[in-house]
N, C-alpha and C positions, 0 to 999 in steps of 0.2 A: 232378451226377446223370445217369444215362444215359436219353434220353427212351424209353417205349417205347409201342405202339401196343396197344389192347385195344376190337375193333370189337362184343364184347359189352355195351359200357357206352355210357350215352348221352352225346352230344355237348356237350363244354364251353360255355358261354355266357360272354360279356362284355359287363358295362354300364357306361355311363360316368353320371356324373351331377354337379350342380353349381347353384349360382345364375346365375341368367340375366337380362339387360337385360328390361324390357317387350315383347313382342310379337316376340321371336326365338326362342320354342320349334319353330317349323316350321324354320327354318334351323339351328340346333342340330340335331334330328333327321335332316337329311335329311345334313348332313354326318357324321355317327355313322354313319350306315348308309354312307356312300359309304367309309368307314375301316374298315368289318367288325364291328363292333359288334352285338352281338345285339339290346340293348335301351338304350334310353334312357329315364332316370330325369329326371323332372319335380320337382324339390324342391316341398315346399309350407314356405311362411312367407309370409304374406300382406303382412308389412310390409318385406319384403325383394324378394319376386317377384312378378307379378299372379298370379294363379288358375290353377292347374297343371294343373285340368281343363280350362280353356278354350286354353292352351297346347297341350295334347294332341291336342284338337279340331283345332286349326289344322295339326298335325304330319301329321295322317291324310293331308292332300293333298298334303303336300310331301314323302311315301316312300310305299315298295311293300313292303317287306319286315320292318324293324325293329319292335321290340315296343315298345309304349309304355308303360310304368309311372309312376303317381302316387305322389309323397308322400316318405317314408310320411304317410298321411293320419291324424289322431289324432279319436276320438271325445269329444274334450273339444271339440274346435271343431266339427266336423261330427256331425253325425246317423248313424246307419248307415243309414237309409233313403235321407237324401239323400247318401251316398256311392254307393249302391246306383244311383241316378237320374241320376247323376251320370257313372259311371263306364260304364254299360252303354251308351249312345250311341256312346262311342268304341270300344267293341267293335264294336258293328253297324257303324257306319262304317268300320271298319280291316277289316272280314273276320276278324276273331277275334284282333286284336293286342295287345288291352289287357292290362293286368297293375294290379290294385287292391293298392299299397303300404300297410300299417297298421302303428301303433306305438302306444305308451303317451303320446307326445308327449316333446318334445324344444323346440327353438326356437320353433315356432311356438306351441307352448304357453306356454312362459315369457315372450314376448314382451305377452302378455295377462293376465299376474300369473297365470298358474294355475300347478299341477305335474302330473307325467304322471300318467296314469290309474292309479286301484287297478287290480292285475291280477285282481280279481273281476269288476269291470266290465268291465275290456277282454274278459275273456271270453266275458261276458254279450252284449256287442255284438258282437264277431266273431262270435259265434252267429248274432247277428239278422241281420248283414250276409251271412253265407252262406247263409241262407235267401232272403234277398231275391235274390241273384244266383242262385239255382237254382229260383227260380220255385215259392216255397213260402210258406205263409201265415206268419205272424208275429203272436202273440196278446199284446195289451196289456190285460191284466184281461177286460173283456166284448167288447172290440174286436177284430179280426181285421184284417190289411192285407195287401197284395202289392202289385208294383208293377204294377197292372193297367194302364198304358199298353203295357207288353211284352206282354200276351196275345196270342197267336197269332201273335209273333214267333219266328222258328226262328234260334238262336245256341246256341254253348257256352257255359257258366258261366264267368265271369270269373276265374281263378286271384287268389287271394290271397295276398299274399305278406307275411308278418310279419317286421319288423326286431325282432329281440331282444338282448340282453346278459346280463340276470339268468337264473340257474335258473328261478325260476317262469313269466318270460315265455317261456323257450325250452319249456318242457315245455307251456303253452298253444299255441304256434306248433304243435308237435306234433301234438297233437291237431287243431287247428282247419285250419292253412293247407294251401296247396296249396306253397305254397316258405316255406322258412325262411331269413331273412338274417341272419345271425350277425354282431353288430358288437362282437367279442371281441378284436379284434388279429389279427396274422398269426401269432403262435407257434404250432408245431404241439402243443405240449403243451396250450395253452391251447382250441386247436380240439378237439382228443382229449378234453378234459373236457366241452366242449359236445356233441360228437356222443354221447358215452356218456347224455347227458340226454336227447338227442332219441332213441336208440334204446330207452331204458326207458320214456319216456312214448308213443311210438308202439305200443310192447307192448301196454302198458295199453290202449289206445284199439283196438286189433286193425288196427292198421295196421300199414305195413313200409316201408322205405326207398325200394320202388317205388310209394309214394303221394305221394310229396314231393319235390321237389329242394331241395337244400341247398346255399347258398353263405355269402359271406363277402362284408363291405365291408371293403376293406384298404386302410389309409395306407401309399402307395407312392411312392417317387420316386425320376425315371429321369434317373443322374447319370453320370459319365465314369469315375467310379472309386470304391471302397468308402469311403474317408476324405469325400470330399463326399457319399457317400450318407447316410453316418450323420449328417453336418450337417446336410443339407438335410430327413432326416424326421423329426429332434426336433421342430421346430415343426408338424410336421403331425398328430402324434398325437394333442395335447389334445382336439380336437374330438371324436373317436371314443372316446379314453379316458374321457371324462366320463360318459358314456350307462353306463360300469361302476359308476359313483361314487351313483347315485341311490339316493335312501333306501328301503329295500325289501332291496336287495342286501345282502348279508351281508359286509361288506368282509375280516372275519377270515378267512373261507377263500380269499381271492384269494393268489395267491402274492405275496410278499413285496415284490418286485421293481416290482408292479402296486399292490398295498394303499398303499404308500409315494405314489406319484400319486394314488391316487383319495380315499384319505384327504385329502389337500389339497382336489382339485377338487369333492370334494362340497359344502363349505362356501363355495369361493371363487369358482367357476366363474363368468367375466364374460360374457354374451350380445353385450356391445357388441363383442366382440371375434369372435362366430361368422359371420364370412362372409370370403369368398375375399381382400378388398381390403385384410384386417388385419394391421397391422404383426407381422412374425414373431416379434419380440420383445414379447411382452405379458404379463400376469399369468397368463393362462391356461398359456401356452408354459413361463413360467418354473418350473413345477413340472414338467415333463418333461425331466430329462436324458438326455444322449447315450446312456448304457446304456439308459435304459427305452425311448428313440425305437427303437433297433435291435433290441430285444425285442420290442416290439410293433407295430414297422412292417417296412418292407420299403424300403431304400434304396440303390439303387448302379446298376450298367451294367445294360444289358440281359440279358444273361446270367446275370447275379447274379439279378436278379428273376424270370428263366424256372426258375431252379433254385428258388428258394424258394416261389414259387407251384407248381413242380412237386411239390413234398411235399406241400402241400396236397390235391393233384389225388389223389395216391398214397392219402390218407386217406380220401376219397371226397367231396370236395365237387364241386357240379356246375356253380357258375356264380361269378363274381368281379365285385365293381362297384369303381370307383377314382373317385376325382375328383381330375384334372390338370390342370394348364396346357395351354393349346394346345399347344406344341409339345413336350412329353411326352406327351400325349395322340397325337400324331401317330406319334410314337417306340413308345410302348408297343402301338400297334394294328399297327404296322410290323414290330417286331424281338420282342415279347414275345407277342400272340398267337398268332401263327402257329406256329411250335414247339410251344407248349402244346397247340393243338387236336390235334397227333400223337399226343399221350396217349390222345384218344377216338377216333381215326380208323378 
């Protein structure tokens, strides 16, 4: 694929995420900033990592440029007002570098024996969060509340980024979020499917693409060649693919290559293997064959990864998030991000 620039388009953003040892968020974000990433995402799971908002406040003081993204947080385990009160100080301390990530709930919900939030409740709570972050009143029956402690402080509203995979969640994100993080894999046809839902929902809400930034969480493996890339990406797709298996998603509407995996993961996904140190071969990854891995993810040398992500840039995506081991993360930053930025320079 020939890379071409378009100065009329918004610059691309690249983010990195993953679980991290206690009290290392500041150093992690500092290193990501040095590598050239645009934002650092701090994972949310109180049993696997310390409080992400605390790690982000530490990171404010070790960085100058990189944006700091939490979560995605979930309203199942955190009240919208508590989330707003936790993320706003980071916005103030960082000079406007905070992003508030939210979703219906994944591992942080599963480890307390709960299920992802129902879409109607998610939409309600997302609206409450948005009101708090925009210094508006929130009404609960006869009670009206707002972030009183922030009265008189000058700040830009914290942008809300919603991570979504199913059509109803994507629709809610298009209505209410500032940033939409698609977790539907890297296949261009599937991204096109999601973008169509977004455009329809934006139109119904009186919004346009100019009102949101749209990106994707991508399973990626950086290897020396395509053969090893296909092999390496397969076990990395289960953690992302199972988000499309949640109850409420109509699996019959998914492509057959995807449905044969999500129909298994819906009832068998085991969160004991939902962490970076899990063995590559486990019950979750067993459901993902090499053909699916190559369809859902991107595995291969940097030049191949550039071409594949470049296709998604051409479709209109604005940002990309990856979770890579340290060596691959450095290679991604050094050999993948620069040529892709040319597309929007």
